[in-house]
N, C-alpha and C positions, 0 to 999 in steps of 0.2 A: 910810692908818692902819696902823701896824705891829701884826703879830700878837703877842699876849702868849705869852711862852714858858712852858710848864709845867715846874715844877721837880719832879724826883721824888726824894724823900728823906726822912729823919726830920723829923717835924713838931713834936717835943717834945724836951725834955732827956732824958726817959725813954727815948725811942725811940733818941736818938743814944747813950746810955749803953749800951743793950742792943746796938746794932749795933758798938760799939767794944770790947766785952769779949772776952776771949780764954780764958774757962773752957772746960774740956772739956764741962761740962753747965751750962746756964742755964736759969732760970725766969723768965718775964715773966708777971706778973699784972696785973689791972687790971679796971675796970668795962666793961660793955658799951659799945661805941663809943669806947674809948679808943685804938684803933688796933693792937691786938695782932696781928690777922690782917695788916694792912698792913705792919707791921715785919717779920712772918714771912715776907712775900713779898719784902721788901728783903734779908733776910739772905743767901740764896743768891747774890746779886750779889757779895759778898765773894769767892765762889770761881768765879765764872763764867769767868775767864780761864784757869782750870786745866783742861786737856783731860781730866784723870783725875778731875774732879769727879762724883761720883754721889750725888745727894741725893734724899731722899724726904721728902714731907709727908704726914702721916696726919690724917685725921678718921675719926669713928667709922663713917660710912656714906658711900658713893659719892654719895648724894643731897645731902649736905652739901657735898660737893667741887664738885658740878656745878650746884648751885642757882643760879638768877639772882642775880648779884651776889655770888657766892661765890668761894671761893678760885681755882678754875680760871679763871673768866671774868676775874677781876682780875689774875691772873699773866699771862694771854696779853696782856692790855691793856698792863700796865706794861713786860713785857719787849719788846713789839713797839715801844712808844714809845722804848725806849732803843736797841734793836739793828736794829730793822725786821724785816719778815717775809721770811724767806729765798725763799719762793715768789713774792712780789710783787717782790723785788729781781731775781730770776733773770729775770722777765718783762721788766724794763727793762734786762737785759744787765748787771747788777751783781752783785757776790758778797756774802756776809755775811748777816746777820739769823738770827733764831731759826728752827727748825724746830718746828712744832707737830705732834704725833702725837696727834690727837684720840682715836683708838681706844684707845691706851694711856694716855692722860692724861699724857703725857710731853713736856717741852720740852727741845730740844737747843740749847745756846748756840753761837755762831759758833766757839768755840775747841774744841768738841767735847764738853764736859761737859754732863751732863743732870740734870734734875730731873723725878722722877716724883710723881704724886699718887696715894694709895691709901688704903684704909680697913682698919680693924681693929675689926670688929664683935664677933668672939668669938675665943676661944682657937684655934679651928681656922683662922683666917685667918692665923695665924702661919706655917704650913706653905708659904704662897705665898712666903715670904721666906727659906725654907731655901737656903743656898748663896749667897745674895746678898751683896755686899760694897758696902756704903754708906759714903760719907765724911761725909755730913751727914744728920741724922734730925731732923725737926721733928715734934712732936705738937701740932696745933692744937686746943685744949680738952683739955689733958692730963688734966684729971680725969675724962675719959670713958674713960680706959685703965687696965688693971689693972698693978700692979707687974710681974707675970709678963711682960706684953706688953713693957714698956719694958725689963726685963732682957735679954729676948730680942733685941731690936733693938740693944741695946748690943753684943751678941756678933757682930751682922752689921756693925759699924763697923770696917772693915779696908780697907786698901790700901797696898800698898808703893810705889806709883807717884805717888800724890796729892801735890801740892806744898803743900797747905794743912793745917793742923791739923784733925784730925777732931772734929766737934762735935755735940752732941745739945741740942736747944733744945725 
């Protein structure tokens, strides 16, 4: 019996529309269980081939990121299915795959770009991003963040080398 192949991609017209828009800033809403977090993890794949991609995804707390079945676990699963795990591939004498940096909650794509997962619980947490240069910023559950936080991160969106349009979602 042939193994069924899993398809990773948008599962609704709303998700497709979101992934194919080119606005500088985009907002995706919907009820719990509508797939907002899933499409949020698909979004960085648009830029994964850019070695200068520097993305970051925010939740209010680290616990929300690392919870079982949460963003971090799902990101590692999705991206490994697509690219393979660099460490496992290297053991097989192959190249490629994603590098998973558990301590830093960071994933490096085969082309060299990276996606970090971070928290912004309070205004003081913004200082950790001083001097940072991101090309993609995503707030998962944006209603948990203040306007000041969002505006501060807009100022961190910069790169002269990135090949893709900088975006905030």
